[in-house]
C-alpha positions in Angstrom: -28.6 -20.4 7.7 -29.2 -17.0 5.9 -26.3 -14.7 5.9 -26.1 -11.3 4.2 -22.7 -9.8 3.3 -22.5 -6.1 3.0 -19.9 -4.2 1.0 -19.6 -1.1 -0.9 -19.8 -2.4 -4.4 -18.3 -5.4 -6.5 -15.4 -3.6 -8.2 -12.1 -5.3 -8.9 -10.6 -5.2 -5.3 -9.3 -7.5 -2.9 -12.1 -7.7 -0.6 -14.6 -7.8 -3.5 -12.8 -10.5 -5.4 -12.6 -12.5 -2.1 -16.4 -12.1 -1.7 -17.2 -13.1 -5.2 -15.2 -16.4 -4.8 -16.2 -17.5 -1.5 -20.1 -16.6 -1.7 -20.8 -19.5 -4.3 -18.8 -22.0 -2.4 -20.8 -21.3 0.7 -24.0 -21.8 -1.1 -22.7 -25.2 -2.1 -22.3 -25.9 1.6 -25.9 -25.2 2.5 -25.5 -21.6 3.5 -28.0 -19.2 2.0 -25.7 -16.3 1.3 -26.6 -13.0 -0.4 -24.7 -9.7 -0.9 -25.9 -6.1 -0.5 -23.8 -3.5 -2.3 -24.1 -0.1 -1.1 -23.8 0.8 -4.8 -24.9 -2.0 -6.9 -22.1 -1.7 -9.6 -18.6 -3.1 -10.4 -16.9 -5.4 -12.9 -17.5 -8.6 -10.6 -21.3 -7.9 -10.5 -22.4 -10.1 -13.5 -20.2 -12.7 -12.8 -21.4 -13.1 -9.1 -25.1 -13.0 -10.2 -24.3 -15.5 -12.9 -23.1 -17.9 -10.0 -26.6 -17.9 -8.6 -25.9 -15.3 -5.9 -28.6 -12.7 -5.0 -27.1 -9.1 -5.1 -29.2 -6.3 -3.5 -28.4 -2.7 -3.7 -29.3 0.6 -1.8 -29.8 4.0 -2.7 -26.3 5.2 -2.0 -24.3 6.7 -4.7 -20.6 6.9 -4.0 -18.8 10.3 -4.3 -15.4 11.2 -3.4 -15.0 12.1 0.3 -13.2 15.1 -0.1 -15.5 17.1 2.0 -15.7 14.5 4.6 -18.5 12.1 5.8 -20.6 15.0 7.5 -21.5 16.3 4.1 -22.8 12.8 3.0 -24.8 12.4 6.4 -28.3 12.5 4.5 -27.2 9.8 1.9 -25.7 7.9 4.7 -28.9 8.0 7.0 -30.8 7.0 3.8 -28.6 4.0 3.2 -28.7 2.8 6.8 -32.7 2.8 6.3 -32.4 0.7 3.1 -30.1 -1.9 4.9 -32.5 -2.0 7.9 -35.4 -2.7 5.8 -33.5 -5.3 3.9 -32.1 -7.2 6.9 -35.7 -7.1 8.6 -37.5 -8.3 5.6 -35.0 -11.0 4.8 -34.8 -12.4 8.3 -31.0 -13.1 8.1 -29.4 -15.1 10.9 -26.1 -13.0 10.5 -24.8 -9.9 8.7 -21.2 -9.8 7.8 -19.7 -6.4 6.5 -16.5 -5.8 4.5 -14.5 -2.4 4.5 -15.0 0.9 6.5 -17.9 2.5 5.0 -19.9 -0.9 4.7 -18.9 -1.7 8.5 -20.2 1.7 9.5 -23.5 1.7 7.7 -24.2 -2.2 7.5 -23.6 -2.7 11.4 -26.0 0.4 12.1 -28.8 -1.0 9.9 -28.5 -4.5 11.2 -28.5 -3.4 14.7 -31.7 -1.3 14.0 -33.2 -4.3 12.2 -32.8 -6.4 15.4 -30.1 -8.9 13.8 -28.8 -11.3 16.4 -25.3 -11.6 15.0 -23.4 -8.9 13.3 -19.8 -9.5 12.2 -17.6 -6.8 11.0 -14.2 -7.2 9.2 -10.6 -6.1 9.2 -8.8 -6.4 5.9 -6.1 -3.8 6.1 -3.8 -2.2 8.6 -5.3 0.5 10.7 -3.4 3.3 9.3 -4.8 2.8 5.9 -8.4 1.7 6.9 -9.9 5.1 6.9 -8.9 8.9 7.2 -7.1 10.5 10.0 -10.3 12.7 11.0 -11.2 12.3 14.6 -14.9 11.7 13.7 -14.1 8.8 11.7 -12.2 7.3 14.6 -15.2 7.8 16.8 -17.6 6.3 14.1 -15.1 3.2 14.1 -15.7 3.0 18.0 -19.5 3.0 17.5 -19.1 0.2 15.0 -17.0 -1.8 17.4 -19.6 -1.4 20.1 -22.4 -2.7 17.9 -20.7 -5.6 16.4 -20.8 -9.2 18.0 -18.0 -10.5 16.2 -14.8 -9.6 14.2 -13.1 -11.5 11.4 -9.6 -10.3 10.1 -7.9 -11.9 7.0 -4.7 -12.3 8.8 -3.2 -12.7 12.4 -1.1 -9.4 11.8 -4.1 -7.4 10.8 -6.0 -8.6 14.0 -3.1 -7.7 16.1 -2.7 -4.3 14.5 -6.6 -3.8 15.2 -6.2 -5.0 18.7 -3.2 -2.4 19.2 -5.1 0.6 17.7 -8.6 0.2 18.3 -10.9 0.2 21.3 -14.1 -1.8 22.3 -13.6 -4.3 19.6 -16.0 -7.4 19.9 -14.8 -10.2 22.3 -15.4 -12.8 19.6 -12.4 -12.4 17.3 -11.1 -14.8 14.6 -9.0 -15.1 11.4 -10.1 -16.2 8.0 -7.4 -16.1 5.3 -7.8 -15.2 1.8 -7.4 -18.2 -0.5 -7.4 -19.2 -4.2 -8.0 -22.5 -5.9 -4.6 -23.5 -7.1 -6.0 -25.9 -9.6 -7.3 -23.0 -11.6 -3.8 -21.5 -12.0 -1.4 -22.9 -14.7 2.3 -22.7 -13.7 4.2 -19.8 -15.1 7.6 -20.6 -16.7 10.0 -17.9 -15.5 12.9 -17.4 -17.8 11.6 -19.3 -20.7 12.6 -18.2 -24.1 14.4 -15.1 -25.2 13.5 -11.4 -24.7 13.3 -9.1 -21.9 12.8 -9.8 -18.3 9.1 -9.7 -17.6 8.0 -8.1 -14.4 4.5 -7.9 -13.2 2.4 -6.1 -10.6 -1.3 -6.4 -9.9 -3.2 -4.0 -7.9 -5.0 -0.7 -7.6 -2.8 2.3 -8.8 -3.1 4.0 -5.5 -0.6 5.4 -3.0 -0.8 2.4 -0.6 0.5 0.1 -3.5 3.9 1.7 -4.1 4.1 1.2 -7.8 6.5 4.2 -8.0 9.1 2.1 -6.3 8.7 -0.5 -8.9 9.2 2.0 -11.7 12.4 3.3 -10.0 13.7 -0.3 -9.7 12.9 -0.9 -13.5 14.9 2.3 -14.3 17.8 1.1 -12.3 17.8 -2.3 -14.1 17.8 -0.6 -17.5 20.5 1.7 -16.4 22.6 -1.5 -15.4 22.1 -2.9 -18.9 19.3 -5.4 -18.0 16.6 -5.5 -20.6 13.3 -5.6 -18.8 9.7 -4.5 -19.0 7.0 -3.9 -16.3 3.4 -4.7 -16.9 1.1 -2.9 -14.2 -2.4 -4.6 -14.1 -4.9 -2.3 -12.4 -6.4 1.0 -12.5 -6.7 4.1 -10.1 -5.9 7.7 -9.1 -2.1 7.3 -9.2 -1.9 6.2 -13.0 -1.4 9.7 -14.4 1.5 10.4 -11.9 2.9 6.9 -12.6 2.8 7.4 -16.3 4.6 10.8 -15.9 7.3 9.1 -13.5 7.9 6.5 -16.2 8.5 9.2 -18.8 10.6 11.2 -16.6 12.7 8.1 -15.8 13.0 7.2 -19.5 11.4 3.9 -19.1 8.0 4.9 -20.7 8.4 2.3 -23.6 9.3 -0.5 -21.1 6.2 0.0 -19.0 2.7 -1.3 -20.0 -0.3 0.0 -18.2 -2.9 -3.0 -18.8 -5.8 -1.4 -17.0 -8.2 -3.2 -14.7 -8.6 -6.9 -15.6 -11.1 -9.3 -14.4 -8.8 -12.3 -15.1 -5.2 -11.6 -14.2 -4.1 -15.3 -14.9 -2.9 -14.7 -18.5 -0.5 -11.9 -17.2 0.6 -14.3 -14.3 1.5 -17.0 -16.9 3.4 -14.7 -19.2 5.6 -13.1 -16.4 9.1 -13.9 -15.1 9.0 -12.2 -11.8 6.2 -10.7 -9.6 7.2 -7.4 -8.1 5.2 -6.2 -4.9 6.4 -2.8 -3.4 3.2 -2.2 -1.4 3.4 0.2 1.7 0.9 -2.0 3.3 -1.1 -5.2 2.8 -3.5 -7.1 5.0 -3.3 -10.4 3.2 -2.9 -9.8 -0.5 -4.9 -11.7 -3.2 -2.5 -10.7 -5.9 0.5 -12.1 -4.0 -1.2 -15.6 -3.4 -2.3 -15.6 -7.0 1.2 -15.2 -8.0 2.4 -17.8 -5.7 -0.2 -20.3 -6.9 1.2 -19.5 -10.3 4.6 -20.6 -9.2 6.1 -17.1 -9.9 9.1 -15.8 -7.9 8.0 -12.9 -5.8 10.0 -9.7 -4.8 8.2 -8.2 -1.9 9.3 -4.9 -0.5 10.0 -3.7 2.1 8.0 -4.2 5.4 7.7 -7.9 5.5 4.2 -8.0 6.7 3.4 -11.1 4.6 6.2 -13.1 6.2 4.7 -12.4 9.4 1.6 -14.1 8.4 3.6 -17.5 8.1 2.7 -18.3 4.5 2.5 -22.1 3.9 1.9 -22.1 0.0 5.5 -23.3 -0.5 6.8 -20.2 -2.6 9.9 -18.3 -1.9 9.4 -14.6 -0.8 12.5 -12.8 -1.6 12.9 -9.8 1.0 15.1 -7.3 -0.7 15.8 -3.6 -0.1 13.8 -1.2 -1.9 16.7 0.1 -3.7 19.4 -2.0 -5.6 22.5 0.0 -5.4 24.0 3.1 -4.1 21.4 3.7 -1.4 21.2 3.9 2.3 19.8 2.0 5.5 20.5 -1.5 4.0 21.3 -3.3 7.3 18.0 -1.9 8.7 16.1 -3.4 5.6 17.6 -7.1 6.3 17.1 -6.5 10.1 13.3 -5.7 9.7 13.0 -8.6 7.3 14.4 -11.0 9.6 12.6 -9.5 12.6 9.3 -9.7 11.2 9.7 -13.2 9.8 10.7 -14.4 13.4 7.7 -12.5 14.7 5.3 -14.5 12.7 6.4 -17.6 14.6 7.5 -16.5 17.8 6.1 -13.2 18.5 7.4 -12.9 22.1 11.0 -13.2 20.9 11.1 -9.7 19.3 9.2 -8.2 22.2 11.8 -9.7 24.6 14.7 -8.6 22.6 13.3 -4.9 22.0 12.7 -4.7 25.8 16.2 -5.9 26.6 17.7 -3.4 24.1 15.7 -0.6 25.5 16.5 -1.4 29.2 20.1 -1.1 28.4 19.7 2.6 27.5 19.1 4.1 31.1 22.2 2.4 32.7 24.3 3.5 29.8 23.2 7.0 29.9 23.6 7.0 33.7 27.3 6.0 33.3 27.7 8.3 30.7 26.5 11.2 32.4 28.2 10.4 35.7 31.4 10.6 33.8 30.9 14.2 33.1 30.8 17.1 35.3 26.8 16.8 35.3 27.2 14.7 38.4 25.4 11.7 40.1 22.0 13.4 40.8 21.5 14.6 37.2 22.6 11.3 35.6 20.4 9.3 37.9 17.4 11.6 37.2 18.2 11.1 33.3 18.2 7.4 33.7 14.7 7.4 35.4 13.4 9.5 32.6 14.7 7.2 29.9 13.5 4.1 31.8 10.0 5.5 31.9 10.1 7.0 28.2 9.3 3.7 26.4 6.3 2.9 28.8 3.9 4.1 26.1 1.1 2.7 24.1 3.5 2.8 21.3 5.7 0.4 22.9 3.2 -2.4 22.5 3.7 -3.1 18.8 6.5 -4.6 16.5 6.8 -1.1 14.9 9.5 -0.3 17.6 11.6 -2.6 15.8 13.9 0.2 14.7 13.8 2.3 17.7 15.3 0.1 20.4 18.2 -0.8 18.3 18.9 2.8 17.4 18.5 3.9 21.1 20.7 1.2 22.2 23.4 2.1 19.7 23.3 5.8 20.6 23.6 5.1 24.2 26.8 3.0 23.4 27.9 6.1 21.4 27.5 8.3 24.4 29.6 5.8 26.4 32.2 6.1 23.6 32.3 9.9 23.8 33.3 9.7 27.4 35.9 7.2 27.1 39.3 8.7 28.4 41.3 5.9 27.0 42.2 6.6 23.3 42.0 3.1 22.3 38.6 2.3 23.7 37.2 5.7 22.3 38.3 5.0 18.8 37.3 1.2 18.7 33.9 1.6 20.4 33.0 5.0 18.5 34.0 3.6 15.0 32.1 0.3 15.7 28.9 2.2 16.8 29.2 4.6 13.8 29.5 1.6 11.1 26.5 -0.1 12.7 24.4 3.2 12.7 25.3 4.0 9.1 23.8 0.6 8.2 20.7 0.9 10.3 19.9 4.6 10.6 22.3 6.3 8.2 21.6 9.9 9.0 22.5 9.0 12.8 25.7 7.2 11.6 26.6 10.3 9.6 26.2 12.5 12.6 28.5 10.4 14.7 31.0 10.4 11.7 31.3 14.2 12.3 30.7 14.0 16.1 33.6 11.7 17.2 36.4 13.8 15.6 34.7 17.0 17.0 34.7 15.4 20.5 38.2 14.7 20.2 39.0 18.1 19.1 37.1 19.6 22.2 39.4 17.5 24.5 42.3 18.8 22.6 43.3 15.1 21.9 45.0 15.5 18.5 46.4 12.0 18.4 42.8 10.7 19.2 41.5 13.2 16.4 43.9 11.8 13.8 43.3 8.0 14.9 39.5 8.3 15.0 39.4 10.4 11.8 41.6 7.7 10.0 39.6 4.8 11.3 36.2 6.3 10.3 37.4 6.9 6.7 38.9 3.5 6.5 35.6 1.7 7.8 33.4 3.7 5.2 36.0 2.8 2.4 35.7 -0.8 3.4 31.8 -0.6 3.5 31.9 0.8 0.0 34.5 -1.6 -1.4 32.6 -4.6 -0.5 29.3 -3.1 -1.8 27.7 -3.2 1.6 26.8 0.4 1.8 28.0 3.7 0.2 30.4 6.0 2.2 28.4 8.5 4.3 30.1 11.4 2.1 28.3 9.9 -1.0 26.1 12.2 -3.0 23.8 9.5 -4.2 20.1 10.6 -3.6 18.2 8.8 -1.0 15.4 6.7 -2.7 14.5 4.7 0.0 11.5 3.0 1.8 8.7 5.4 1.7 9.6 7.6 4.8 11.2 10.7 3.3 14.6 11.7 4.2 13.6 15.1 2.7 10.1 16.0 3.0 9.0 18.2 0.0 5.6 19.6 -0.3 3.3 17.7 -2.6 2.7 20.5 -5.2 5.2 20.5 -8.0 4.5 24.1 -8.8 5.4 25.4 -5.2 7.9 23.0 -4.2 9.6 24.3 -1.1 7.5 27.4 -0.8 7.1 29.1 2.4 3.3 29.0 2.2 3.4 25.2 1.6 5.5 24.4 4.7 3.5 26.6 6.8 0.4 24.9 5.7 2.2 21.5 6.4 2.7 22.6 9.9 -0.9 23.5 10.5 -2.3 20.2 8.7 0.4 17.7 9.3 -0.9 14.1 9.9 0.4 10.8 10.4 0.7 10.2 6.6 2.6 13.4 6.0 5.5 11.8 4.0 6.6 12.4 0.4 9.7 11.2 -1.5 12.1 13.4 -3.1 12.8 12.5 -6.7 15.4 13.7 -9.1 19.1 13.9 -9.2 21.6 15.5 -6.9 22.4 14.9 -3.3 19.9 15.5 -0.6 21.6 18.7 0.7 22.1 20.3 -2.8 18.2 19.6 -3.4 17.4 21.7 -0.3 19.8 24.3 -0.8 18.4 25.0 -4.3 15.1 26.1 -2.9 16.5 29.5 -2.0 16.7 31.3 1.4 13.0 31.9 2.1 11.9 28.1 1.9 15.2 27.1 3.6 14.4 29.4 6.5 10.6 28.2 6.5 11.7 24.6 6.4 13.9 25.0 9.5 11.5 26.9 11.6 8.4 24.8 10.7 10.4 21.9 10.9 11.6 22.5 14.3 8.0 23.2 15.5 6.6 20.2 14.0 9.3 17.9 15.2 9.3 19.2 18.8 5.6 19.4 19.2 4.8 16.2 17.2 1.4 15.3 15.9 -1.7 17.3 16.8 -3.5 17.9 20.2 -2.8 14.9 22.6 -6.5 14.5 23.3 -6.9 12.7 20.0 -3.7 10.7 20.7 -5.1 9.5 24.3 -8.4 8.4 22.9 -7.1 6.7 19.8 -3.3 6.3 19.8 -1.7 5.2 16.7 2.0 4.4 15.5 2.3 8.0 14.6 0.6 9.9 17.6 1.3 7.4 20.4 5.0 7.8 20.3 5.2 9.8 23.4 3.5 9.3 26.9 1.1 11.8 25.8 2.0 15.4 24.6 0.6 16.5 28.0 3.7 15.0 29.4 6.3 15.9 26.9 5.0 19.5 26.6 5.8 20.6 30.2 9.4 19.2 29.9 10.4 21.2 26.6 11.2 24.3 28.5 13.5 22.4 31.0 15.2 20.8 28.1 16.1 24.0 26.6 17.2 25.2 30.0 19.4 22.1 30.3 20.8 22.6 26.8 22.0 26.2 27.7 23.4 25.0 31.1 25.3 22.3 29.0 26.7 24.9 26.6 27.9 27.1 29.6 29.5 24.2 31.4 32.7 24.2 29.0 33.0 20.6 29.9 34.3 18.9 26.7 32.2 15.7 27.3 29.0 17.7 28.2 29.6 19.8 25.2 29.9 16.6 23.0 26.4 15.6 24.2 25.1 19.1 23.4 26.2 18.6 19.8 24.7 15.1 19.7 21.4 16.1 21.0 21.2 19.4 19.1 22.5 17.8 15.8 19.9 15.2 16.0 17.0 17.5 16.6 18.3 20.2 14.1 18.9 17.5 11.5 15.5 16.0 11.9 13.7 19.4 11.8 15.7 20.6 8.7 16.0 17.4 6.6 12.7 16.0 7.6 10.9 19.2 8.0 7.6 17.5 9.4 8.0 13.7 9.7 7.8 13.8 13.5 7.9 10.0 13.5 11.9 10.0 13.4 12.2 12.4 16.4 12.3 9.4 18.8 16.0 9.0 17.8 17.1 12.0 19.6 15.7 11.3 23.0 18.7 9.3 24.6 21.0 12.4 24.8 18.0 14.8 25.0 16.6 13.5 28.2 20.1 14.1 29.8 19.8 17.9 29.4 16.0 17.5 30.6 17.4 16.2 33.8 19.9 18.9 33.9 17.0 21.7 33.4 15.1 20.0 36.1 17.9 20.7 38.5 17.3 23.7 40.9 18.1 26.6 41.3 16.1 28.0 38.2 16.6 31.6 37.0 14.4 34.3 38.8 12.5 34.8 35.8 11.7 31.2 35.0 8.1 31.2 36.1 7.5 33.9 33.4 9.6 32.2 30.8 8.1 28.7 31.5 4.5 30.2 31.3 5.0 31.8 28.0 6.7 28.7 26.7 3.7 26.4 27.6 1.1 29.0 26.4 3.0 29.1 23.1 3.2 25.3 22.7 -0.5 25.0 23.7 -1.5 27.6 21.4 0.3 26.2 18.4 -1.3 22.8 19.2 -4.7 24.4 19.4 -4.1 26.3 16.0 -3.1 23.1 14.4 -6.0 21.1 15.6 -8.6 23.5 14.4 -6.7 23.9 11.2 -5.9 27.6 11.4 -4.2 29.3 8.5 
């Protein structure tokens, strides 16, 4: 059997290292395997050819795709022709492609050559597989239609592809990465004297998250722990990481070892392997560390636990931050849930469904207890029941949403309790759990509960709930579970920014940067705030202009969400599939504002509490998150209550004009963002 593997190059990367390992072994089993590199270069090229593997090349010359694939069209077509001639002349029984560009060009060339068996690969989660441009999604669809089989390097990657891609080949399988454990000498963590030796291996690129490792090293050193961190690998993030290390005062404790063909000497010399990646399919570096017997700290999405490792090493799921930070409970909840999903995937789905299914009846009971009445409460319950029925509902990524919806619904029930004891106990319980799971929502309830008691003029309830809330936060801090909500410690969390700053350090927070963010926002538009001071103070230091721009642009982005929904329907993702299509949400926005206005005018203290809850969530997300629309789902349990109120007749006489203008404005802004205006 003759097989041709097609890949971009043979540099030191995960897929490249896997291919250089497995190809010689396949030849030992009688399979005639050859490799075609789009660009015949890379540190592993000589080693692979020395093992007796024939490596072909094409006329493709890699250039940064800053101007997009369309500019590369002539070179890409020429490369497809080279692959077609190679496949036809080599009479291969199968062609197997690796990574996005090789998948695209290799499957096209093999199809034109008449190859009978075309296999494509998935080795990373879909959000990181290629860029966000619509044409890249369409090209991916074409590749899926051409391929006969798909092989992923883990079940999680395969399930992720099945959730986010269309027209995948019917024949699908999983082949895990692997290492020969006999080739790795066991490390001896903790041997001898000297600093704690931390090690990370991987490309210095955004997806690998080495900046979190540097922050953790700085916290260790500040706590009096003598430690050093060795970063093995190279990439575009190296200058930024070097600058961060110097800024944190750990420049002398960090060694940038560069790209290494053989990482085993570094593994043998380490005490602890740190792995703060934002995403992994099935990491070669991690299994090499495990083969060396190193303890591993993996942060923070426990994707690899979901793979169900059987190599016998202990994976320690820890928060991304060691002390004085937020959402600690959420970190452990996610770690446990993903570990469970790896063995019993039906359990999280069932529990998520049960948690979400409790929201409509809770909202109905809460709405009926106010002056809104039976009809509005019932309509709101139906809206909430239909809301999760989206493409976004299908994945484990909803792990944080149903529990937050459930807790917010319980909080709504607490707000309408007329019995003071139930109001205090249920309200404080919900607040404490929300502080652990979603700290910014918990902080909102910390303010809202006393405010609700004041609106009802229940002064004894105000004193009781205020004292109970303060006591609960002091207990959390005393037992080192979580800092109090009034803590000024900066958020240094899990890669989703609490405050989204523009990427340019020179124009941080400028009006132009925020406006550009609105018109060019995408699913990966997140950035982490660094530096001292509290979150609020870091924003207020920006000045009145950026503060106003942050609020206006953040509101528009949060309300309208990702770009035009046509793309969402054709190619839904975790980021863009969060609604049942913007074409459904957009017509409801004016009714929601009308319902909020009616709620304000009702003067019912319970309804006003819900107004403060809904408006507080939306304004907080718009101001502090300023462009991270993924978080807006948290606001919908109370929001849809006012959507239902706005849908109730009679409407104002000028409503057709107001409604038409609002829809035209929303569609116009979406179109402007889609075409990249301004």
